[in-house]
VEXBANU-558825 format. One record per atom (N, C-alpha, C): atom name; x, z, y; residue in three letters. Coordinates in pm, 1 decimal, decimal comma. Each point is the difference from the previous one (the first is absolute). Example, Ala and Ser with C-alpha at 12.3 -4.5 7.8 and 13.67 -1.06 7.14 Angstrom:
<rs>
R/N/1319,0/780,0/-569,0/ALA
R/CA/-89,0/0,0/119,0/ALA
R/C/90,0/0,0/120,0/ALA
R/N/-35,0/-72,0/105,0/SER
R/CA/82,0/6,0/119,0/SER
R/C/-77,0/73,0/109,0/SER
</rs>
This chain:
<rs>
R/N/1745,8/-5487,0/79,4/MET
R/CA/-5,2/141,7/20,9/MET
R/C/8,9/70,7/-134,5/MET
R/N/83,2/99,8/-6,3/LYS
R/CA/25,3/71,9/-124,5/LYS
R/C/-108,3/104,9/-24,0/LYS
R/N/-52,2/3,5/-123,5/LYS
R/CA/-100,9/99,5/-36,1/LYS
R/C/66,5/134,2/-26,5/LYS
R/N/-69,2/106,2/40,9/VAL
R/CA/49,5/135,5/-22,7/VAL
R/C/-88,3/64,4/-105,5/VAL
R/N/60,5/60,3/-99,5/SER
R/CA/-76,6/60,6/-108,8/SER
R/C/-69,2/128,1/47,4/SER
R/N/-103,3/35,8/-73,2/PHE
R/CA/-75,9/121,5/29,6/PHE
R/C/90,3/123,1/-9,9/PHE
R/N/83,8/2,1/-100,1/ARG
R/CA/92,3/112,4/-20,6/ARG
R/C/96,4/14,1/118,1/ARG
R/N/51,1/-112,5/48,6/LYS
R/CA/93,6/1,3/113,9/LYS
R/C/-70,6/51,5/125,8/LYS
R/N/-124,1/-41,7/18,1/THR
R/CA/-78,0/46,5/114,5/THR
R/C/-20,2/150,6/-7,0/THR
R/N/-27,7/51,8/-118,3/GLN
R/CA/-16,6/144,6/-16,8/GLN
R/C/129,6/73,8/30,0/GLN
R/N/110,7/-55,2/-41,5/GLU
R/CA/130,2/62,2/27,8/GLU
R/C/26,7/3,6/150,4/GLU
R/N/-29,8/-109,5/68,9/TRP
R/CA/18,9/-3,6/145,4/TRP
R/C/-89,6/102,9/68,3/TRP
R/N/-124,1/5,6/-45,4/THR
R/CA/-94,1/96,0/57,5/THR
R/C/51,5/141,8/-18,2/THR
R/N/47,3/29,5/-118,5/ARG
R/CA/52,6/134,1/-29,5/ARG
R/C/120,6/31,9/88,6/ARG
R/N/88,0/-96,4/18,3/GLU
R/CA/118,4/21,3/85,0/GLU
R/C/-39,1/22,7/145,8/GLU
R/N/-97,6/-72,9/47,0/ILE
R/CA/-47,6/19,5/136,8/ILE
R/C/-61,2/138,8/15,2/ILE
R/N/-82,5/38,9/-97,1/LEU
R/CA/-64,6/130,9/6,8/LEU
R/C/101,7/113,8/-4,1/LEU
R/N/110,1/-18,8/-73,1/LYS
R/CA/103,7/103,5/-8,6/LYS
R/C/65,5/27,3/135,1/LYS
R/N/-5,6/-97,4/91,0/ASN
R/CA/55,8/21,5/133,5/ASN
R/C/-80,9/100,7/81,5/ASN
R/N/-126,9/13,8/-31,2/TYR
R/CA/-88,8/83,0/81,4/TYR
R/C/-59,4/119,7/-73,9/TYR
R/N/-1,0/-6,3/-132,3/PHE
R/CA/-63,7/103,6/-80,2/PHE
R/C/91,4/41,5/-114,9/PHE
R/N/-31,0/114,3/-58,3/ILE
R/CA/67,5/41,9/-122,7/ILE
R/C/-82,5/-58,0/-114,6/ILE
R/N/60,3/-84,7/-81,0/VAL
R/CA/-71,5/-69,1/-107,2/VAL
R/C/43,8/56,6/-134,3/VAL
R/N/-97,4/52,2/-74,3/GLU
R/CA/24,7/50,4/-135,7/GLU
R/C/-108,7/-55,7/-89,8/GLU
R/N/34,4/-100,5/-77,8/GLY
R/CA/-99,2/-65,4/-86,0/GLY
R/C/-105,6/-68,0/86,1/GLY
R/N/-124,9/35,3/-23,0/ASN
R/CA/-109,9/-55,9/79,1/ASN
R/C/-51,1/97,4/105,5/ASN
R/N/83,1/95,8/35,1/THR
R/CA/-35,6/97,5/103,0/THR
R/C/96,5/-11,3/116,8/THR
R/N/-56,1/-5,3/119,4/LEU
R/CA/80,7/-2,1/122,4/LEU
R/C/-18,7/132,8/71,6/LEU
R/N/104,9/48,1/60,1/THR
R/CA/-12,0/116,1/87,0/THR
R/C/26,9/-47,4/141,9/THR
R/N/-100,6/17,4/84,5/ALA
R/CA/12,2/-34,8/141,3/ALA
R/C/22,3/129,1/77,0/ALA
R/N/111,5/7,3/70,3/GLU
R/CA/31,1/119,9/77,2/GLU
R/C/-34,5/-24,8/146,6/GLU
R/N/-83,4/87,8/53,1/LEU
R/CA/-41,3/-8,1/139,6/LEU
R/C/51,4/124,9/71,4/LEU
R/N/58,5/-18,1/118,1/TYR
R/CA/64,1/110,2/71,6/TYR
R/C/-69,0/25,5/133,6/TYR
R/N/-26,6/128,4/26,2/TYR
R/CA/-60,4/42,5/126,0/TYR
R/C/70,5/126,3/48,7/TYR
R/N/12,3/12,0/131,6/ASP
R/CA/65,5/117,5/57,4/ASP
R/C/-88,2/123,6/-9,8/ASP
R/N/-126,0/-14,0/39,1/THR
R/CA/-90,8/115,3/-3,5/THR
R/C/-131,0/-39,8/-66,3/THR
R/N/-66,8/98,1/-56,7/PHE
R/CA/-131,3/-24,4/-58,3/PHE
R/C/-102,3/-25,7/110,5/PHE
R/N/22,1/59,0/115,9/ALA
R/CA/-93,7/-15,0/112,3/ALA
R/C/-16,3/-145,8/41,9/ALA
R/N/100,8/-83,1/-18,3/GLU
R/CA/-11,3/-141,0/39,5/GLU
R/C/-95,3/-77,7/-90,2/GLU
R/N/-37,0/56,4/-113,8/LEU
R/CA/-93,1/-65,4/-91,8/LEU
R/C/-144,7/44,9/20,0/LEU
R/N/-20,8/103,9/79,6/ILE
R/CA/-133,1/58,0/15,5/ILE
R/C/-75,4/-67,7/113,2/ILE
R/N/-126,7/-28,5/-26,2/ASP
R/CA/-89,4/-53,9/102,4/ASP
R/C/-55,8/119,1/77,1/ASP
R/N/47,3/19,1/121,1/GLN
R/CA/-38,6/116,3/80,4/GLN
R/C/-144,4/-7,7/47,8/GLN
R/N/-59,1/-117,9/-2,3/SER
R/CA/-134,5/-15,8/53,9/SER
R/C/-110,0/26,1/-102,4/SER
R/N/38,3/30,2/-124,1/MET
R/CA/-101,3/17,9/-103,9/MET
R/C/39,4/115,0/-91,1/MET
R/N/-99,3/68,2/-52,9/GLY
R/CA/25,8/110,2/-91,4/GLY
R/C/-16,5/133,3/69,1/GLY
R/N/31,7/106,1/-73,1/ASN
R/CA/-6,5/133,4/56,9/ASN
R/C/114,7/81,7/-56,0/ASN
R/N/-4,2/130,2/19,9/ASP
R/CA/109,7/84,3/-47,2/ASP
R/C/9,9/5,5/-151,9/ASP
R/N/-109,4/-29,3/-69,7/LYS
R/CA/-1,2/8,9/-146,0/LYS
R/C/37,0/-132,0/-67,1/LYS
R/N/-32,0/-111,7/63,5/VAL
R/CA/23,6/-131,2/-60,0/VAL
R/C/74,1/-87,6/100,1/VAL
R/N/111,5/-54,2/-43,9/GLU
R/CA/78,6/-89,3/85,2/GLU
R/C/-22,0/-143,4/-44,5/GLU
R/N/-25,1/-86,9/95,0/LYS
R/CA/-14,5/-143,5/-25,6/LYS
R/C/129,7/-66,8/42,9/LYS
R/N/55,7/-80,0/-88,1/LEU
R/CA/122,4/-71,8/32,9/LEU
R/C/-33,0/-127,2/77,1/LEU
R/N/89,4/-38,5/90,1/ASN
R/CA/-19,1/-125,3/73,3/ASN
R/C/40,1/-116,7/-90,2/ASN
R/N/-6,7/-119,2/51,2/GLU
R/CA/24,4/-119,2/-81,8/GLU
R/C/148,0/-31,5/-21,9/GLU
R/N/89,9/75,0/60,9/THR
R/CA/143,5/-27,1/-13,5/THR
R/C/42,2/-7,4/-146,1/THR
R/N/-32,4/101,2/-76,0/LEU
R/CA/38,4/5,9/-141,2/LEU
R/C/-72,6/-107,3/-81,6/LEU
R/N/-130,8/-14,7/21,6/PHE
R/CA/-77,6/-94,5/-80,2/PHE
R/C/32,0/-144,9/33,6/PHE
R/N/37,4/-28,1/123,7/ASP
R/CA/45,1/-135,1/32,4/ASP
R/C/125,7/-34,6/-78,9/ASP
R/N/90,9/95,0/-10,8/LYS
R/CA/123,7/-21,8/-75,6/LYS
R/C/-31,7/-14,9/-149,5/LYS
R/N/-91,6/81,4/-51,3/ILE
R/CA/-39,4/-10,4/-141,0/ILE
R/C/-62,4/-136,6/-27,2/ILE
R/N/-89,9/-45,0/88,8/ASN
R/CA/-63,1/-131,9/-16,8/ASN
R/C/102,3/-112,2/4,9/ASN
R/N/97,8/13,2/88,0/GLU
R/CA/105,9/-101,3/9,7/GLU
R/C/78,8/-7,4/-131,1/GLU
R/N/32,0/114,2/-56,1/ILE
R/CA/75,2/3,5/-126,0/ILE
R/C/-85,2/-54,2/-114,7/ILE
R/N/-128,3/37,5/-4,4/LEU
R/CA/-88,4/-51,3/-104,9/LEU
R/C/-8,4/-152,5/4,5/LEU
R/N/2,6/-56,7/119,6/ALA
R/CA/-7,1/-145,9/13,5/ALA
R/C/129,6/-67,6/-45,1/ALA
R/N/113,0/68,3/12,4/LEU
R/CA/129,5/-58,3/-35,9/LEU
R/C/29,7/3,8/-149,5/LEU
R/N/-52,4/99,4/-66,7/VAL
R/CA/38,8/26,5/-138,5/VAL
R/C/-91,7/-74,1/-97,5/VAL
R/N/57,9/-73,6/-95,5/PRO
R/CA/-80,7/-71,2/-100,8/PRO
R/C/-85,6/95,4/-83,5/PRO
R/N/-105,3/-54,3/-58,8/ARG
R/CA/-97,7/78,3/-75,8/ARG
R/C/58,0/79,1/-116,7/ARG
R/N/102,9/-51,5/-60,7/LYS
R/CA/50,3/64,1/-122,5/LYS
R/C/64,5/135,5/27,0/LYS
R/N/32,5/28,9/124,8/TYR
R/CA/67,0/125,6/34,0/TYR
R/C/-98,7/105,9/47,0/TYR
R/N/27,1/122,6/-41,6/GLN
R/CA/-68,7/114,9/56,4/GLN
R/C/93,4/60,0/104,3/GLN
R/N/-59,0/58,7/102,6/ILE
R/CA/80,7/49,5/111,2/ILE
R/C/-13,9/150,9/12,2/ILE
R/N/112,3/64,2/7,5/HIS
R/CA/4,5/143,4/26,6/HIS
R/C/51,6/14,8/142,9/HIS
R/N/-78,8/64,5/84,0/PHE
R/CA/39,8/19,0/139,0/PHE
R/C/64,4/137,0/15,0/PHE
R/N/119,7/0,4/52,0/SER
R/CA/72,4/123,8/26,9/SER
R/C/8,1/14,1/152,0/SER
R/N/-72,5/96,8/52,5/ILE
R/CA/-9,1/17,9/144,8/ILE
R/C/93,9/112,9/40,2/ILE
R/N/101,6/-36,6/76,6/HIS
R/CA/101,2/95,8/45,3/HIS
R/C/-32,9/43,1/142,5/HIS
R/N/-13,2/130,5/19,1/ILE
R/CA/-30,0/54,6/131,5/ILE
R/C/103,2/107,1/31,8/ILE
R/N/62,8/-11,2/116,1/LYS
R/CA/103,7/95,7/39,2/LYS
R/C/-57,9/133,8/43,2/LYS
R/N/-109,5/-4,0/74,5/ASN
R/CA/-54,2/122,9/56,4/ASN
R/C/-150,8/3,6/-21,8/ASN
R/N/-47,5/98,1/-76,6/LEU
R/CA/-143,3/13,0/-26,0/LEU
R/C/-72,4/71,6/113,6/LEU
R/N/74,5/60,2/90,8/GLY
R/CA/-62,7/72,4/111,1/GLY
R/C/-70,1/124,6/-50,7/GLY
R/N/-123,3/18,5/37,9/GLU
R/CA/-76,6/119,4/-35,8/GLU
R/C/-64,3/-8,2/-138,3/GLU
R/N/25,0/-107,6/-72,4/TYR
R/CA/-63,5/-20,2/-130,0/TYR
R/C/91,3/44,2/-113,6/TYR
R/N/-62,2/45,4/-107,0/GLU
R/CA/71,4/33,4/-123,0/GLU
R/C/10,3/-126,0/-85,9/GLU
R/N/100,2/-2,9/-87,0/PHE
R/CA/25,3/-115,9/-86,0/PHE
R/C/-123,5/-36,7/-83,0/PHE
R/N/-60,4/98,8/-68,0/GLU
R/CA/-116,5/-24,8/-85,8/GLU
R/C/-118,5/-48,1/82,7/GLU
R/N/-12,5/52,8/120,9/GLU
R/CA/-108,4/-39,7/88,4/GLU
R/C/13,2/-148,1/38,5/GLU
R/N/121,2/-43,8/29,1/VAL
R/CA/24,7/-139,8/35,6/VAL
R/C/-29,2/-90,4/-119,5/VAL
R/N/38,0/41,0/-120,2/GLU
R/CA/-30,9/-79,1/-119,4/GLU
R/C/-150,5/-17,0/-16,5/GLU
R/N/-75,4/108,0/20,6/GLN
R/CA/-145,9/-6,6/-11,2/GLN
R/C/-59,7/-91,2/107,1/GLN
R/N/52,9/6,8/120,7/ILE
R/CA/-47,9/-86,0/108,6/ILE
R/C/23,9/-146,4/-35,9/ILE
R/N/117,3/-30,5/-54,2/LEU
R/CA/30,2/-137,6/-40,6/LEU
R/C/-96,5/-48,0/-108,1/LEU
R/N/-24,5/82,8/-100,4/LYS
R/CA/-90,6/-38,2/-109,5/LYS
R/C/-142,3/-19,4/50,7/LYS
R/N/-47,9/93,3/84,4/ARG
R/CA/-136,2/-11,9/52,8/ARG
R/C/-16,0/-125,9/85,1/ARG
R/N/101,4/-31,2/79,0/ASN
R/CA/-8,1/-118,9/85,0/ASN
R/C/6,6/-128,3/-81,0/ASN
R/N/73,5/-0,7/-109,4/LEU
R/CA/2,1/-115,6/-88,6/LEU
R/C/-138,0/-20,0/-62,2/LEU
R/N/-63,2/108,8/-42,9/MET
R/CA/-135,5/-8,2/-55,0/MET
R/C/-98,8/-47,8/107,1/MET
R/N/18,2/46,9/123,9/LEU
R/CA/-85,6/-42,7/110,6/LEU
R/C/16,3/-150,0/25,3/LEU
R/N/121,9/-49,7/-10,2/LYS
R/CA/26,4/-142,7/20,8/LYS
R/C/-72,2/-83,2/-106,3/LYS
R/N/9,4/41,2/-124,6/ILE
R/CA/-68,2/-72,0/-108,4/ILE
R/C/-151,5/6,9/19,2/ILE
R/N/-49,9/116,7/40,8/TYR
R/CA/-143,2/14,7/28,1/TYR
R/C/-42,0/-94,7/112,9/TYR
R/N/82,4/-13,3/102,6/GLY
R/CA/-29,5/-90,3/111,4/GLY
R/C/-10,2/-144,2/-45,8/GLY
R/N/91,1/-41,1/-89,6/PHE
R/CA/-6,9/-136,0/-54,3/PHE
R/C/-129,9/-20,7/-77,7/PHE
R/N/-38,0/99,4/-79,9/THR
R/CA/-121,8/-8,7/-79,6/THR
R/C/-122,9/-6,5/90,0/THR
R/N/-2,2/82,0/104,3/LEU
R/CA/-111,9/0,8/93,5/LEU
R/C/-11,0/-134,1/73,1/LEU
R/N/111,8/-54,8/41,7/GLU
R/CA/0,7/-130,3/66,9/GLU
R/C/-51,3/-108,8/-93,4/GLU
R/N/35,7/9,9/-127,3/ARG
R/CA/-47,9/-97,1/-98,5/ARG
R/C/-152,3/5,6/-12,2/ARG
R/N/-57,2/120,2/-0,2/LYS
R/CA/-145,6/14,7/-6,6/LYS
R/C/-66,3/-58,0/124,8/LYS
R/N/60,3/23,9/115,6/ARG
R/CA/-56,1/-53,1/124,7/ARG
R/C/-0,6/-152,7/-1,6/ARG
R/N/107,7/-57,8/-47,4/ARG
R/CA/7,3/-146,2/-5,8/ARG
R/C/-104,6/-55,6/-97,4/ARG
R/N/-24,3/71,7/-108,0/HIS
R/CA/-99,7/-43,4/-97,6/HIS
R/C/-139,2/-0,7/64,0/HIS
R/N/-32,8/104,4/73,7/ILE
R/CA/-129,8/7,8/67,9/ILE
R/C/-10,8/-110,3/105,5/ILE
R/N/109,4/-23,4/71,9/THR
R/CA/1,3/-107,1/101,0/THR
R/C/-23,6/-134,9/-64,8/THR
R/N/66,3/-26,3/-111,9/SER
R/CA/-17,3/-130,6/-65,9/SER
R/C/-142,5/-17,7/-51,3/SER
R/N/-60,5/107,7/-51,4/LEU
R/CA/-139,1/-10,7/-45,8/LEU
R/C/-94,1/-26,9/117,1/LEU
R/N/24,5/63,8/113,5/SER
R/CA/-83,1/-21,8/119,1/SER
R/C/12,8/-144,7/48,9/SER
R/N/123,9/-50,3/3,6/LEU
R/CA/21,7/-139,2/42,3/LEU
R/C/-67,9/-98,0/-95,6/LEU
R/N/10,6/28,2/-128,7/LEU
R/CA/-61,9/-87,4/-99,9/LEU
R/C/-151,9/-1,1/16,1/LEU
R/N/-59,6/116,4/17,9/LEU
R/CA/-144,7/8,4/18,0/LEU
R/C/-42,7/-74,9/126,1/LEU
R/N/71,8/21,7/110,5/GLY
R/CA/-32,1/-71,0/124,5/GLY
R/C/14,0/-150,3/-15,5/GLY
R/N/105,1/-43,5/-67,9/GLY
R/CA/21,2/-142,9/-21,9/GLY
R/C/-109,0/-62,4/-83,9/GLY
R/N/-39,2/67,4/-106,7/VAL
R/CA/-105,3/-52,5/-87,4/VAL
R/C/-132,1/-7,1/76,3/VAL
R/N/-30,2/102,5/78,3/LEU
R/CA/-123,8/-2,6/78,3/LEU
R/C/-0,6/-115,2/100,9/LEU
R/N/112,7/-22,3/66,3/LEU
R/CA/8,3/-112,0/94,1/LEU
R/C/-12,7/-135,3/-71,1/LEU
R/N/61,8/-12,9/-116,5/LEU
R/CA/-11,7/-126,2/-74,9/LEU
R/C/-143,9/-23,8/-45,9/LEU
R/N/-67,3/107,5/-43,0/LEU
R/CA/-141,5/-14,4/-37,1/LEU
R/C/-84,2/-38,1/122,3/LEU
R/N/29,5/64,1/112,7/ALA
R/CA/-73,4/-32,9/122,5/ALA
R/C/23,5/-145,5/38,3/ALA
R/N/123,8/-46,5/-11,8/SER
R/CA/27,7/-139,7/36,0/SER
R/C/-71,7/-96,7/-94,5/SER
R/N/-12,9/38,3/-125,8/TYR
R/CA/-70,3/-84,7/-95,6/TYR
R/C/-147,2/-16,3/40,2/TYR
R/N/-65,7/113,2/32,9/PHE
R/CA/-141,4/-6,2/37,0/PHE
R/C/-20,3/-62,4/138,1/PHE
R/N/97,2/23,3/91,0/LEU
R/CA/-11,7/-58,3/133,6/LEU
R/C/23,2/-151,5/-2,3/LEU
R/N/72,2/-48,0/-100,3/SER
R/CA/24,6/-144,5/-7,4/SER
R/C/-129,2/-77,3/-24,0/SER
R/N/-100,4/64,6/-53,2/ARG
R/CA/-128,8/-64,9/-27,4/ARG
R/C/-88,5/-7,1/124,8/ARG
R/N/34,4/83,5/98,2/LEU
R/CA/-76,4/-3,8/124,9/LEU
R/C/54,5/-110,7/89,2/LEU
R/N/-72,9/-33,8/98,5/GLU
R/CA/45,0/-105,9/89,2/GLU
R/C/67,9/58,5/122,5/GLU
R/N/101,4/81,9/-24,3/TRP
R/CA/80,2/56,4/107,7/TRP
R/C/120,1/-90,8/22,1/TRP
R/N/66,3/17,4/113,3/PRO
R/CA/119,9/-82,9/23,1/PRO
R/C/106,2/25,4/-107,1/PRO
R/N/68,8/-104,7/-38,2/GLN
R/CA/103,0/6,4/-104,3/GLN
R/C/109,4/100,3/35,0/GLN
R/N/27,3/17,6/127,5/LEU
R/CA/105,2/90,9/44,9/LEU
R/C/-26,7/144,3/-43,8/LEU
R/N/-123,1/44,4/10,5/ILE
R/CA/-34,8/137,0/-41,6/ILE
R/C/25,0/16,7/-149,7/ILE
R/N/-45,1/-96,4/-77,5/PHE
R/CA/21,5/3,2/-144,3/PHE
R/C/150,0/4,3/-32,5/PHE
R/N/78,9/-85,8/67,4/ASP
R/CA/144,5/-5,7/-25,5/ASP
R/C/70,7/131,7/35,3/ASP
R/N/-36,1/59,3/113,0/VAL
R/CA/62,2/127,1/41,6/VAL
R/C/-29,3/109,8/-101,9/VAL
R/N/-122,4/10,1/-44,2/ILE
R/CA/-37,0/103,0/-98,1/ILE
R/C/68,7/-26,4/-133,7/ILE
R/N/3,3/-124,1/-42,6/ASN
R/CA/63,0/-37,3/-127,0/ASN
R/C/150,9/29,2/2,6/ASN
R/N/66,2/-39,7/108,0/ILE
R/CA/144,5/23,4/11,5/ILE
R/C/30,0/149,8/7,4/ILE
R/N/-81,4/74,1/73,8/SER
R/CA/19,7/145,9/10,3/SER
R/C/-14,3/67,3/-136,3/SER
R/N/-100,2/-40,6/-74,9/GLY
R/CA/-19,8/56,0/-134,1/GLY
R/C/115,6/-32,0/-92,6/GLY
R/N/47,0/-124,8/6,4/THR
R/CA/113,6/-41,0/-83,5/THR
R/C/124,9/78,7/36,6/THR
R/N/24,9/18,0/130,2/LEU
R/CA/117,0/77,7/43,7/LEU
R/C/-7,3/144,9/-47,5/LEU
R/N/-117,5/59,4/6,4/LEU
R/CA/-13,5/138,8/-46,8/LEU
R/C/26,1/11,7/-150,0/LEU
R/N/-47,9/-97,1/-76,9/VAL
R/CA/25,7/2,4/-145,6/VAL
R/C/149,3/-16,2/-27,3/VAL
R/N/66,7/-91,3/72,1/TRP
R/CA/144,3/-19,1/-18,9/TRP
R/C/77,4/126,0/40,9/TRP
R/N/-39,8/61,4/109,9/GLU
R/CA/67,5/123,2/45,0/GLU
R/C/-19,6/111,0/-102,8/GLU
R/N/-118,4/9,9/-58,3/ALA
R/CA/-25,3/100,0/-104,6/ALA
R/C/90,4/-24,2/-120,7/ALA
R/N/16,1/-126,1/-35,1/ALA
R/CA/88,7/-33,8/-112,2/ALA
R/C/143,9/37,7/32,6/ALA
R/N/43,3/-26,4/122,3/ASP
R/CA/135,9/35,2/42,2/ASP
R/C/21,7/150,9/-7,2/ASP
R/N/-93,1/76,7/54,1/VAL
R/CA/13,9/146,1/0,7/VAL
R/C/-3,0/55,3/-141,6/VAL
R/N/-92,9/-49,3/-82,1/SER
R/CA/-15,0/58,1/-133,4/SER
R/C/105,7/-46,8/-99,0/SER
R/N/49,3/-121,3/14,9/LEU
R/CA/95,5/-50,5/-98,0/LEU
R/C/145,1/14,9/44,4/LEU
R/N/31,0/-40,0/120,8/ILE
R/CA/139,4/-2,0/43,7/ILE
R/C/43,2/133,7/57,5/ILE
R/N/-71,1/47,9/103,8/GLU
R/CA/39,8/124,6/64,4/GLU
R/C/-15,8/119,0/-94,0/GLU
R/N/-102,9/-1,1/-81,7/ARG
R/CA/-21,9/109,2/-95,3/ARG
R/C/115,1/7,8/-100,4/ARG
R/N/48,5/-115,0/-44,3/ASN
R/CA/111,8/-1,1/-93,0/ASN
R/C/126,1/57,9/63,2/ASN
R/N/18,8/-23,1/130,4/GLU
R/CA/115,4/57,2/69,0/GLU
R/C/-8,8/152,6/4,5/GLU
R/N/-120,1/53,4/23,5/GLU
R/CA/-18,4/145,3/2,5/GLU
R/C/24,6/58,8/-139,4/GLU
R/N/-51,2/-65,8/-102,1/ILE
R/CA/21,7/46,3/-137,3/ILE
R/C/148,9/-0,9/-31,7/ILE
R/N/69,5/-102,7/45,3/LYS
R/CA/143,9/-11,9/-23,4/LYS
R/C/75,6/117,1/63,7/LYS
R/N/-39,2/40,0/121,7/LYS
R/CA/65,4/113,0/66,8/LYS
R/C/-16,6/128,3/-79,7/LYS
R/N/-122,6/25,7/-44,8/VAL
R/CA/-25,7/121,9/-78,1/VAL
R/C/80,6/-3,0/-128,2/VAL
R/N/1,7/-113,8/-69,1/LYS
R/CA/75,8/-11,9/-124,9/LYS
R/C/148,6/20,2/23,3/LYS
R/N/51,5/-52,1/113,3/GLN
R/CA/141,8/19,3/29,4/GLN
R/C/32,4/147,6/14,3/GLN
R/N/-82,4/71,7/71,9/TYR
R/CA/25,3/143,2/17,0/TYR
R/C/-10,8/73,5/-133,7/TYR
R/N/-100,9/-34,2/-78,5/VAL
R/CA/-22,5/72,3/-125,3/VAL
R/C/102,8/-37,8/-106,6/VAL
R/N/30,6/-129,5/-14,0/LYS
R/CA/88,4/-44,8/-107,3/LYS
R/C/147,7/4,3/37,4/LYS
R/N/32,9/-40,3/121,9/LYS
R/CA/140,4/-11,3/36,5/LYS
R/C/62,6/131,9/43,4/LYS
R/N/-76,9/84,0/68,0/VAL
R/CA/57,6/125,0/50,3/VAL
R/C/8,2/98,9/-115,5/VAL
R/N/120,8/22,8/-44,6/LYS
R/CA/22,7/91,2/-111,8/LYS
R/C/-4,6/144,9/48,4/LYS
R/N/42,0/21,3/121,7/GLY
R/CA/-4,3/134,9/55,0/GLY
R/C/63,7/5,6/137,2/GLY
R/N/-30,9/107,5/68,8/ILE
R/CA/61,3/27,0/129,2/ILE
R/C/66,5/135,9/-11,6/ILE
R/N/128,4/0,9/27,9/HIS
R/CA/79,3/120,7/-16,4/HIS
R/C/61,1/35,3/135,1/HIS
R/N/-10,7/124,9/36,8/LEU
R/CA/54,5/45,2/127,3/LEU
R/C/137,7/59,5/-23,1/LEU
R/N/95,1/-38,0/84,6/VAL
R/CA/136,4/53,2/-8,0/VAL
R/C/32,2/60,0/137,3/VAL
R/N/41,6/124,6/-1,5/LEU
R/CA/37,6/66,4/125,5/LEU
R/C/148,6/-24,2/21,1/LEU
R/N/33,9/-72,2/105,9/ASP
R/CA/138,7/-24,5/37,2/ASP
R/C/31,6/86,5/122,3/ASP
R/N/55,6/118,7/-22,9/PRO
R/CA/24,9/87,9/114,8/PRO
R/C/97,5/-65,3/99,1/PRO
R/N/-20,0/35,3/124,9/ILE
R/CA/86,0/-54,3/106,0/ILE
R/C/139,4/59,6/-17,7/ILE
R/N/98,4/-89,3/-8,0/LYS
R/CA/137,9/44,3/-17,2/LYS
R/C/68,7/5,3/136,3/LYS
R/N/61,5/112,8/28,1/GLU
R/CA/66,7/14,5/128,9/GLU
R/C/147,9/9,7/-17,8/GLU
</rs>
């Protein structure tokens, strides 16, 4: 089997990315197209003053972030044909606020997972201590084994949540902060 050099791999990656994105140096421009701004709005949440976007746009952003290597920063150019009742500047502000809300959601989820892992760790340690003291009593071995295994599982689950899942949440936040260079709105009027 023939070895492929690192440089050749980078060239292939760049050529593949050029098929889907505008590549300029280490910056990619991802163009996303929508007919109306209304298709991006979550009608079930928000009020007249604040619009919450649905996951359509963010699912596409997450998909692109997963495809693009770390060395590239991504500029998202969102093309919308019809803004409806919204003004251009208003839509830009809605996009920025929703991006900040998304990052805040990742941060909040990370805190929740941290609290969960601490709770699991505390429960596991307490069960392991209980199994240690119960092993000295003349209770059936089965009770001791169930408590010991339960405590061990809780400690392992705490380690999984705090080390593995927490790192995934941190990675998501870093991707949004480091990779997303900007989101730019482009009004593409309907041509008749």
